[in-house]
C-alpha positions in Angstrom: 91.5 100.3 104.1 91.4 100.4 100.5 90.6 97.1 98.5 93.2 98.3 95.6 96.9 97.4 96.0 98.8 100.8 95.1 100.9 100.3 92.1 104.0 101.6 93.5 104.6 100.6 97.1 107.6 102.3 98.6 106.7 101.9 102.3 104.2 99.8 104.4 102.1 100.5 107.5 103.0 98.5 110.5 100.5 95.7 109.9 100.9 95.5 106.3 102.4 92.6 104.3 103.9 92.9 100.5 102.8 89.8 98.6 104.9 89.2 95.6 105.6 86.6 92.8 108.5 84.7 93.3 110.5 81.5 92.0 110.8 78.5 94.0 114.4 78.8 94.3 114.2 82.3 96.1 116.1 84.0 93.7 114.5 87.7 94.2 116.5 89.4 91.7 113.8 91.2 89.6 110.7 92.6 89.5 108.3 92.9 92.7 110.5 90.1 94.2 113.6 92.5 94.1 111.6 95.2 95.9 110.8 92.8 98.6 114.2 91.8 98.9 115.6 95.4 99.2 112.8 97.2 101.3 110.6 94.5 102.9 112.6 91.7 104.2 112.5 89.0 101.6 115.1 86.3 102.1 117.3 85.0 99.6 117.1 81.4 99.2 113.3 81.2 100.5 110.9 80.6 97.4 107.7 80.7 99.6 106.0 82.0 102.5 106.2 84.7 105.1 109.5 86.6 105.0 109.8 89.6 107.0 107.1 92.2 105.9 106.6 90.1 102.7 105.0 87.1 101.5 106.6 85.1 98.6 104.1 83.4 96.3 105.7 81.1 93.8 105.4 81.8 89.9 108.2 80.3 88.6 110.0 76.9 89.2 113.5 76.8 90.6 115.4 77.0 86.9 113.0 80.1 86.5 110.4 78.4 84.2 106.6 79.3 84.4 104.6 77.7 86.8 101.1 76.7 85.2 97.9 78.4 86.3 96.9 75.3 87.9 100.3 75.1 89.7 100.1 78.7 90.8 96.5 77.8 92.2 98.1 75.6 94.7 100.3 78.1 95.8 97.3 80.8 96.2 95.2 78.2 98.2 98.2 78.3 100.8 98.2 82.0 100.8 94.6 82.2 101.4 94.6 79.7 104.2 97.4 81.9 105.8 95.6 85.1 105.1 92.7 83.7 107.0 94.6 82.6 109.7 96.7 86.2 110.1 93.7 88.5 110.6 95.7 91.3 112.1 97.9 91.9 109.0 96.9 93.7 106.0 98.0 91.7 102.7 98.9 93.9 99.6 99.0 91.6 96.8 100.7 92.8 94.0 99.7 91.6 90.3 101.8 88.3 90.9 102.5 86.1 87.7 101.8 88.9 85.6 105.1 90.4 85.3 108.3 88.2 84.8 106.1 84.9 84.8 104.1 86.3 81.6 100.7 85.3 82.6 97.7 87.4 81.6 95.5 89.0 84.7 92.4 87.6 83.1 93.9 84.0 83.6 95.6 84.7 87.3 92.8 87.2 88.8 90.0 84.4 89.0 92.5 82.6 91.5 91.8 85.3 93.7 88.1 85.8 93.7 88.0 84.6 97.3 90.3 87.1 98.4 88.3 90.0 97.6 85.5 89.5 100.6 88.2 89.5 102.9 88.8 92.7 105.1 92.5 92.2 105.3 93.3 91.9 101.7 94.1 94.1 99.0 94.1 93.2 95.3 95.5 95.1 92.3 93.3 97.0 89.9 94.2 94.7 87.1 92.8 91.6 89.4 89.7 93.4 90.3 88.8 94.5 86.6 88.4 90.6 86.1 86.7 89.8 89.4 84.1 92.4 89.7 81.6 91.9 87.3 79.3 94.8 86.5 75.7 94.1 86.4 72.1 95.5 86.7 70.0 95.5 89.7 66.1 95.3 89.6 63.6 96.5 91.8 59.7 96.8 92.2 58.1 100.2 91.3 58.5 101.2 95.0 62.4 100.2 95.2 61.7 97.0 96.8 63.4 93.6 95.8 63.6 90.3 97.6 61.1 88.5 99.8 61.4 85.5 97.0 62.4 82.0 98.7 62.1 83.4 102.0 64.6 86.1 101.6 63.9 89.3 103.4 62.3 92.4 101.4 64.8 95.3 101.1 64.1 98.6 100.5 66.4 101.0 98.6 66.4 104.6 97.8 68.0 106.5 95.1 71.2 108.2 95.2 72.1 106.1 98.2 75.0 103.2 98.8 73.9 100.2 100.5 76.5 97.4 101.8 75.5 94.2 103.7 77.5 92.4 106.6 77.4 89.0 105.2 79.7 86.9 103.4 78.2 86.6 99.8 77.2 83.6 98.3 76.0 83.4 94.4 72.3 83.1 94.2 71.8 82.6 98.0 73.0 85.4 100.0 73.6 89.1 99.5 72.6 91.7 97.0 71.6 90.1 93.7 72.1 91.5 90.1 72.1 90.2 86.6 75.3 90.7 84.5 72.8 91.0 81.5 70.3 94.2 82.1 67.8 92.7 80.3 67.8 89.4 82.5 66.3 91.7 85.0 63.2 91.6 83.4 62.9 87.8 84.5 62.7 88.8 88.1 60.9 92.1 87.6 58.7 92.0 84.5 57.4 95.4 83.3 54.0 96.5 84.1 52.2 96.8 80.7 49.3 99.5 80.9 50.5 100.7 84.2 49.3 104.0 84.9 
């Protein structure tokens, strides 16, 4: 299943849930909330939680004033817990808080960083563009790396995709890379005078 939420969702698979930004009063009159109300079982008057084939995530107060990023983060934590407790459903997260609420993806996307590794969650491309950081991977001359600090040495090959079946943890577990390409030289210094 794709890790990217489609930009336009008109129907859902049997196990999919549509995650939309809501107001705490449950007035689903515009944007993705209106789509959820008209197509995916959202319930007028309910501002948060599971509703039919959708999940309302509050981004606005009852009076339609915008929630702060800190306030939204508390509702995101509730959603994360629900997703972890509901592994049989696949959650299609829309760009919540970035429409009517007016927040920028670079402010909201970091709240969803822990969602990306979850198998049953897709995120919008505008969030992934913020969450997934490009970088450079270093290797020894024989395409091996690792073996430091008790980690297992890994052997790589050109033009091949590698994946790991572990929950990544920064500087501890999973494939490592450097955000700044020249930082790779701190781990794999060039061989001066090598033949």
